[in-house]
Structures are given as C-alpha cells and as structure tokens.
MARMIVO-371374 format. One record per residue (C-alpha): residue number from 0; residue in one letter; x, y, z. Coordinates in steps of 0.02 Angstrom, whole numbers. Layout:
{k = NUM&r = A&X = X&Y = Y&Z = Z}
...
This chain:
{k = 0&r = M&X = 6319&Y = 5160&Z = 3271}
{k = 1&r = R&X = 6281&Y = 5190&Z = 3454}
{k = 2&r = L&X = 6115&Y = 5234&Z = 3532}
{k = 3&r = L&X = 6097&Y = 5300&Z = 3709}
{k = 4&r = A&X = 5925&Y = 5255&Z = 3779}
{k = 5&r = I&X = 5877&Y = 5352&Z = 3935}
{k = 6&r = E&X = 5723&Y = 5261&Z = 4000}
{k = 7&r = N&X = 5670&Y = 5222&Z = 4179}
{k = 8&r = D&X = 5558&Y = 5074&Z = 4134}
{k = 9&r = A&X = 5656&Y = 4910&Z = 4134}
{k = 10&r = P&X = 5543&Y = 4816&Z = 4010}
{k = 11&r = T&X = 5555&Y = 4962&Z = 3888}
{k = 12&r = R&X = 5745&Y = 4963&Z = 3904}
{k = 13&r = A&X = 5748&Y = 4777&Z = 3865}
{k = 14&r = L&X = 5635&Y = 4805&Z = 3715}
{k = 15&r = L&X = 5744&Y = 4945&Z = 3648}
{k = 16&r = T&X = 5902&Y = 4841&Z = 3668}
{k = 17&r = A&X = 5826&Y = 4693&Z = 3574}
{k = 18&r = L&X = 5740&Y = 4799&Z = 3442}
{k = 19&r = F&X = 5891&Y = 4900&Z = 3390}
{k = 20&r = G&X = 6020&Y = 4768&Z = 3431}
{k = 21&r = R&X = 5950&Y = 4656&Z = 3294}
{k = 22&r = D&X = 5990&Y = 4797&Z = 3172}
{k = 23&r = G&X = 6170&Y = 4800&Z = 3229}
{k = 24&r = I&X = 6151&Y = 4958&Z = 3331}
{k = 25&r = D&X = 6249&Y = 4961&Z = 3494}
{k = 26&r = V&X = 6119&Y = 5012&Z = 3624}
{k = 27&r = E&X = 6174&Y = 5079&Z = 3791}
{k = 28&r = C&X = 6033&Y = 5100&Z = 3916}
{k = 29&r = V&X = 6027&Y = 5201&Z = 4076}
{k = 30&r = D&X = 5882&Y = 5217&Z = 4196}
{k = 31&r = S&X = 5904&Y = 5393&Z = 4264}
{k = 32&r = G&X = 5945&Y = 5569&Z = 4213}
{k = 33&r = S&X = 6102&Y = 5574&Z = 4321}
{k = 34&r = A&X = 6168&Y = 5414&Z = 4239}
{k = 35&r = A&X = 6129&Y = 5489&Z = 4069}
{k = 36&r = L&X = 6228&Y = 5647&Z = 4106}
{k = 37&r = A&X = 6378&Y = 5541&Z = 4157}
{k = 38&r = K&X = 6368&Y = 5448&Z = 3990}
{k = 39&r = L&X = 6337&Y = 5601&Z = 3882}
{k = 40&r = G&X = 6501&Y = 5680&Z = 3930}
{k = 41&r = G&X = 6594&Y = 5534&Z = 3851}
{k = 42&r = G&X = 6515&Y = 5560&Z = 3680}
{k = 43&r = G&X = 6517&Y = 5440&Z = 3534}
{k = 44&r = Y&X = 6329&Y = 5421&Z = 3515}
{k = 45&r = S&X = 6240&Y = 5426&Z = 3347}
{k = 46&r = A&X = 6071&Y = 5461&Z = 3428}
{k = 47&r = V&X = 5987&Y = 5480&Z = 3598}
{k = 48&r = L&X = 5816&Y = 5421&Z = 3654}
{k = 49&r = L&X = 5761&Y = 5524&Z = 3805}
{k = 50&r = D&X = 5611&Y = 5482&Z = 3913}
{k = 51&r = M&X = 5547&Y = 5647&Z = 3982}
{k = 52&r = M&X = 5486&Y = 5570&Z = 4146}
{k = 53&r = L&X = 5634&Y = 5501&Z = 4243}
{k = 54&r = S&X = 5650&Y = 5454&Z = 4425}
{k = 55&r = D&X = 5783&Y = 5577&Z = 4481}
{k = 56&r = I&X = 5789&Y = 5726&Z = 4362}
{k = 57&r = D&X = 5667&Y = 5752&Z = 4221}
{k = 58&r = G&X = 5703&Y = 5754&Z = 4035}
{k = 59&r = T&X = 5693&Y = 5944&Z = 4029}
{k = 60&r = Q&X = 5838&Y = 5956&Z = 4150}
{k = 61&r = V&X = 5936&Y = 5826&Z = 4051}
{k = 62&r = L&X = 5910&Y = 5934&Z = 3894}
{k = 63&r = R&X = 5972&Y = 6088&Z = 3987}
{k = 64&r = E&X = 6129&Y = 5997&Z = 4040}
{k = 65&r = M&X = 6154&Y = 5926&Z = 3865}
{k = 66&r = R&X = 6168&Y = 6104&Z = 3798}
{k = 67&r = F&X = 6333&Y = 6115&Z = 3893}
{k = 68&r = L&X = 6393&Y = 5934&Z = 3899}
{k = 69&r = A&X = 6352&Y = 5877&Z = 3723}
{k = 70&r = P&X = 6267&Y = 6014&Z = 3619}
{k = 71&r = E&X = 6301&Y = 5917&Z = 3458}
{k = 72&r = L&X = 6181&Y = 5781&Z = 3519}
{k = 73&r = L&X = 6029&Y = 5893&Z = 3538}
{k = 74&r = T&X = 5983&Y = 5877&Z = 3354}
{k = 75&r = K&X = 6011&Y = 5689&Z = 3370}
{k = 76&r = T&X = 5890&Y = 5671&Z = 3516}
{k = 77&r = I&X = 5717&Y = 5593&Z = 3510}
{k = 78&r = L&X = 5604&Y = 5635&Z = 3656}
{k = 79&r = L&X = 5483&Y = 5504&Z = 3723}
{k = 80&r = T&X = 5335&Y = 5569&Z = 3823}
{k = 81&r = T&X = 5161&Y = 5523&Z = 3878}
{k = 82&r = A&X = 5100&Y = 5703&Z = 3878}
{k = 83&r = P&X = 5192&Y = 5807&Z = 3747}
{k = 84&r = E&X = 5087&Y = 5962&Z = 3773}
{k = 85&r = R&X = 5134&Y = 5968&Z = 3958}
{k = 86&r = T&X = 5313&Y = 5905&Z = 3957}
{k = 87&r = V&X = 5390&Y = 5973&Z = 3797}
{k = 88&r = D&X = 5389&Y = 6158&Z = 3758}
{k = 89&r = S&X = 5408&Y = 6234&Z = 3585}
{k = 90&r = S&X = 5591&Y = 6281&Z = 3606}
{k = 91&r = E&X = 5634&Y = 6102&Z = 3653}
{k = 92&r = R&X = 5539&Y = 6037&Z = 3502}
{k = 93&r = E&X = 5642&Y = 6149&Z = 3390}
{k = 94&r = E&X = 5810&Y = 6090&Z = 3453}
{k = 95&r = V&X = 5781&Y = 5902&Z = 3452}
{k = 96&r = F&X = 5758&Y = 5781&Z = 3307}
{k = 97&r = A&X = 5584&Y = 5720&Z = 3354}
{k = 98&r = V&X = 5455&Y = 5699&Z = 3491}
{k = 99&r = L&X = 5361&Y = 5533&Z = 3503}
{k = 100&r = T&X = 5210&Y = 5506&Z = 3613}
{k = 101&r = K&X = 5197&Y = 5349&Z = 3719}
{k = 102&r = P&X = 5132&Y = 5224&Z = 3685}
{k = 103&r = F&X = 5217&Y = 5230&Z = 3517}
{k = 104&r = E&X = 5208&Y = 5110&Z = 3371}
{k = 105&r = L&X = 5370&Y = 5011&Z = 3357}
{k = 106&r = A&X = 5378&Y = 5047&Z = 3171}
{k = 107&r = D&X = 5368&Y = 5234&Z = 3205}
{k = 108&r = L&X = 5506&Y = 5223&Z = 3334}
{k = 109&r = T&X = 5623&Y = 5120&Z = 3226}
{k = 110&r = D&X = 5592&Y = 5229&Z = 3073}
{k = 111&r = T&X = 5625&Y = 5387&Z = 3173}
{k = 112&r = V&X = 5786&Y = 5319&Z = 3250}
{k = 113&r = R&X = 5850&Y = 5255&Z = 3082}
{k = 114&r = C&X = 5811&Y = 5423&Z = 2999}
{k = 115&r = C&X = 5898&Y = 5517&Z = 3139}
{k = 116&r = M&X = 6053&Y = 5406&Z = 3127}
{k = 117&r = S&X = 6058&Y = 5418&Z = 2937}
{k = 118&r = L&X = 6073&Y = 5608&Z = 2948}
{k = 119&r = N&X = 6229&Y = 5596&Z = 3055}
C-alpha cells in the first residue's frame, strides 16, 4: 500500500513516514501543492493525506486539480487542517474520505488512514 502525504512541515512529514512506515505502508512525502500534482498524475496511491495550508498552492486548488488528474483518489483523500470551518467547504467534505483538525491525535490519524486504505 502507498500513501501520498502532502505536508509542508518537515517534522510532520518525518512523523508520518515513521508512523506509517512501521506498519509496512510505503509513504511518499511532498512539501508543496505543485509537487503533489506532479506525483498524483502517476497514480498508484492507496490514500492521500492533504494539508490544506501549503506554501505554493493551497489544498483547495490541489483538490480542484485532482478532479482532473486523479478523480479516483478524491474518496481516498484525508484533509488535514487547522481551521476546518474556514478552509474546507461542504462540497469538499462530501467528496473526500475525512477531514481531521490539527493538532490531531495520532491514534485518530492512524485509524482514519487504515480505514480509508481498507476500503480500497
């Protein structure tokens, strides 16, 4: 199983790699929306973790582009945000697997990712 983690914070990327790597999940991390879009076109991911606040383009724009590049991944996407009421609208909530608010509990994150991957 492969997880694409789109997260601009280096310590969080390291945490995600260690956390899911110990479960045998191949974690590929990118630090920007543009890097994510380049990866998404290649496919092969079981799930996507998407930070809504990125340095170059925001998570909303990444979702828009995903609709064309990899629409099958929308329902396998977990959004990570510090302010869900401001950064995630209702239509986005309906098309993704889950929305988690930062800071999140590690158990909630791992349970959500495992559940998402088990449905695929």
